[in-house]
N, C-alpha and C positions, 0 to 999 in steps of 0.2 A: 559695853566698851570699857577698857581699862582707864584708870586714873593714875596720876603720879603718886598720890597718897597710897593707893592700893599696891603699886609696884614697890614703893619704898618700904612698906610694912611687910611685904612678902618675905618669908624665912625659908631656908633650905630644910629639907626633910631627908629621911633615909633613902627615899627614892626620888628621882627626878620627876617634875610635873610641869604642866603647862598652864599659863594664864592667857586665854584667848582674847583677842581684840576684834575679831570679826573678819570675814572674807579671806580666811587663810592665814592671817597675821596672828602670831602668838609670841609670848615671852616664855622661854624655856628656862626653868629654875633647876640648877644642878645640885647634887648633894653637897658640893663644896661651896655653894653660895653664888656661883656664877649666874648671871641673868643675860640670856642670849636671845636676840630677836631672830625669828625665823618666819619664812613665808612658804606655806605649803600650797602647791598648785599642780595642775596636770597639763602636760603638753605632749602632743602626738601620742595620746593614750597612755602616757607614762607619768607616774606620780613623782614629783620632785620637791626638794626642800632647799630653799635659798637662804643663806645667811645674810642678815642685814645689819650686823654689828652687835656690840655689847653695851648693855645699860650699866652705868649712867653715861658712858662716853657718847652713846647714841641715845638721847632722851626720847620720850614718847612721841613728841611732835615730829622729830626727824625720822624716826622709824616709820611713822605713817606716811611721810613724804616719800621715802624710798619704796614703801609698799605700793603707794599709788602709782609711782613711776613704773614699777615692775608690772603692775596690772595693766597699765596703758600699753606697754609693749606686747603683753600677752594678748590683748584685744586685737592687735594687728597681725597676730599669728607668729610673732617673734618670741623665741624662748629667752626670757630675761637673763637667765644664767649664762647662756651662750653669748648673748649680746655683751654682757660684762666681760666675759673671757676675751671676746674679740677686741673690745676696747682696751683691755690690758696689753694685749699683743701689739696693738697699734701704738699705745703710749710707749711701750718698750722700744719699738722700732724707731719712734721719733727720738727717744732719749739716746739710743745708740748712734743716731745720726745727727745729734745736736752739735752745735758749734763748739760747746764746751768739751764734748767727748772727742771730737776730731782735733781740737786744740791740744788736748792731753796727749793724743797719739803723736801729733807733730812735735811736741816738746820732748817726748822720749826719743824721737828720731834726731832732732836738732841738737840735743844736749851733748851728743858724743864729741869728745875733744874740747868741750867748753869747761871753764872753771865752774866750780860749784856756786861761787858767788854770782857769776854772770847768769847762770841758769836760774838761781833763786830770784834774782832781781827781775829777770824777764817774766818769770811766772807771777810774781807779785804785781807787776805792771799790768799783765793781762787780766788777772783776777780783779784788780781794783778799777780798771778803766774800760775793759772790753766786755767782760762777762755780764755786768749788770744789765746791759741792753741786748746783747747778742747770745749770751751763754745758753739759754734754754731754747733758742730758735733752731729748727732743722736747718742744717747748713745749705741744703738745696733750695730753701725758700727765701734766704736773705737777699735783699736787693740793695742797690747802690744808695738810695735815699736813707736807708737805715744806717749805713756806714757814715754818711754825712751827718746825721743826727748825733751819732756817737762822737765823731771828731769835734763837732761844734760844741758839744757839751763839755768836753775836756778843755778845749780852748777857752771856753767861758770861765774856767777856773783860773785863768791867767798862766797856763802852762802850755804854750803853743808848741814848744819842742816835743813835749810828751804826746801831744795830739798827733803830731806828724809821725812819731815812732809807733804809736798805736795803730795807725793806718798801715804803715809798712809791715808790721808784724802780722796784722790781720790778713794782708795780701799773701804773706808767706804761708799762712795756715790754709788759705784757699788753694794755693798752688799745690800744697801737699795733698789736700783733699781731691783735687783733680787727678793727680798722679796715681792715687791709690783707689780711684773709683768711687769716692764718697759724694762727689758732686761733679758737674760738667762745666761750670763757669766760675770765674773769679770777678765778682763785682768790684773788688778793690782796684782791679786793673783799669776800670772804666773811669777812675777818679785820679786826679793829680792833687797833691796838697795845695798847690797854688790856686786850684779851682775853688777851694772852700776856706782856706786859712788866710787870715790877714797877714800882710807882709810884716816881718819883724823889723821894728825900728832899731837902728844902730844907736847905741848910747856910749858914753865915755865911762860907764861903770864896769870896768873890765874885771874879769875874774878868771882864775885858772880853770883848766879842765879838771874833772873829778880825779882822773888818774894822776894829776900833779899834786893832789892834796897831801899825801904823805910827806913829800919833800918840803912843802910849805910849812907844815906843822913842825917839822924838825928844824927848819930854818928859824922859826919863831922861838923854839925852845933854846936855841944856842945864840940868840940875837946878842950882839956885842954892845948895843946901846944901853940906855938906862933901864933899870929893872921895872920902873913904872911903865915905860912904853911897852916893854915885853909883856907885862901882865895885862896891859890894856888890850893888846892884840889877842892874848889868850882868852880874856873874858869876852871879847867881841866874837871870837869863834864859837865859844860855848853858849852864848845867849843870842847871837845873830840879831842884836838890836841895831838901830841906825847909829852911825858914828856920832852924830850930834847928841843922841840920847845917852851914849856911853860917856863921852868926855864931860858932859855936864852932870854926871851922877853925883849925888850927895849922900853922905852916910845916913842921914835921917830917912832916906827912902828904903833902907834895907831892914828886913826882919829875918835875921839869920836863923832864929829858932823855928820860924814858920817856913823857912827856905823860900822867901819871896822877896822880889824887888818890885816895889810899888812906885811906878813912874807917874807923877802927876800930869794932869791934862795940859798944864801950861808948858810942859817940855815935850809934848808929843806932836808929831806932824799933823795928826787928825784932830788934835785938841780934845781928846778924850783920854781918861786915865788908862793905864796899861799895867798888867801884872806879868812879870817874868818869873816863871818858876825856876828855882835854882837847883842845879845838880850838885852832887858831892864835890865834883871837881871845881865848880864855880865857887862854892863855899871856901874851898882851899885857897883859891886865887884871892878871894876877898880877905881872908885872914892874913895872907902874905902882904897884901896892900896895906892893911891896918898896921902891921908891924913896921912898914916903911913910910907911914903917913907923914906928910909935910903940912897937912891941913886938917883941922878938926871938922871941916865941913865937906870938902871936895875929895873925891877918890883920886882924881887926876889933875892936881893943881899945875899951873904953868911954871916953867923954870924961872922966869923973870919975876912973875907976880903970883905968889901962891894963893892969893885971894881970887884969882880968876882961873877958869879951866884951861887945860892945855890947848894948843892951837888945833884947829880942824885938820891942818896939814901934817900934824905930828906922825900919825899912823901912815899916811901916804909917803912921807920922807923915809920912815923906817922900812917900808916895803921896797922903796927905791934902793936903799943901802943893801938890802938883802938880795937885790937882783930881779925884783918883780915890777919895775917901772913899766907902766903901760899894760901889764898883764894881770894885776890884782889891785883892788881897792878895798877899803874897809867895808863898803857896801857889798863887795863881792861875796862875803861870808853869808849874806842873806840869800843870795842867789844859789850858792852851793847847797845850803841847808834845805831850801825849798825843793831843788831838783832831787837831791838824794832822798829826802824824806818822802816825797811823792813816789819816787821809784820803788821805795821799800814798802809802799802800800799804806802809809799812815793816813789817817782821816784828813781829807782836804780842809774841812772846817777848823780842825785843831791846828793845822799848820798855819792857816791864814790868820787865825786869832793870835798865835804866837808871834807872827810877823807884824801884828797890828794892821792887817789888811782887811779886817772884817767890814762888810758893807755897813755904812753908817745909817742907812734907811731901813735896816732889817729889824733891829731891836734897839732899845734905849741904851745910851752909852753906859749908864750906871750898871745895867745888867750885862751888857755885852763884854765888858773888859774882864769880868770874872767868870766867864762861861767856860765849861769843860776843864776846870783847873786840875782835876785828878788825872784824866788821860793826858793832858798836856804835861803834867809833872813827870809821868812815866816816859813820855816821848822825849822830854829834855834830858832825863837821866840816861836813856838809851842812846841819845845823840852824843852825850858827853863820853859815855863808855866807848862808843864807836870811834870818836876822835882819838881817845887815849890809846886804844888798841892799834889804830891805823898809824899813829905817830911812832909807837914803839916797834911795830912790825915792819915799818918801812914800805908798806903797800896798803892799798885800799882793802880793808877787811870787812866781812859781812857783819850785819847787826846780829846780836844775840837775843834781843828782846822780841816782843810780839807787837806787830803794827797795831796802832790804836785806831 
């Protein structure tokens, strides 16, 4: 029988030759140096040669396992090469009828008349939220409990609206599948969102709809109040920190060379330190603030007392003057960022860490606050670029970056 040492030392010659391992298994050495596993056997009085892979991709132990499996089939009267061919055909049929495949066909049908941005957003949402659980499954075999698992997993990330939309889109794909003969039933029709999703609690943290974002960004850009307040709103949109974290910001927390804002635990809601990666646009806002500085310590000193931060209501009052009373709050930028970044397919953990929503029992605070800094930095720059293009273009424009 062969050994790994013997196989490794074998060299090509002018003519191909074989190194036998026994019971029809051998390694075929080609003149060009290829080492190919082969199984020689007879079935129905015909001699056959079955390929079992190439060394070293298929090591000796794996080649023997494949050889043993083929011999076991042969012992029952089944041709192992025919069995493998039948299995490939079955896998191909399953793949062609997978949920992922039918979803792709549905998307091509559905996209007619839709904007490229809407189509891309929908595709990203399906790929990020639906395919991980359902993509490889034959559409005819998917049952309602699998959809429940999918929806609950999305809701568990704190994005209930996204979970509801994922269920609705899945139902559309099943209806398309029924219409075109790929499946006979729609398990999504057997479920209502209210059956599985927790009721959404109403809060006073109002925020505008995504489609209203361009107008809001333009209103901030031409805000007629103080420059400090206008820049505070711009920085809030770019970093989506909490309002209290913004207005209490101190110059000592910023490392502009490293493009980082290091917020200490004492100023964070969860009482753990937080790193905000800074985009080029955020750096520009900070440089403007420095040129307008009324305090050596605070970014946003109060009008009456520069030794204390501006009032928590300053941004709310500014939004009221701009016509957004009851429609937008400082906290609303966090909700907008979370919704849009999730829909664009960005990694949920990266978004949650940037929002300082990370589970406190998952890892130590010292490790958690600095986790995934590189992909978070890319995400924040792409978010800032998106806001800039959207503000200038007057409409919600697509991302140009790659979801992290």
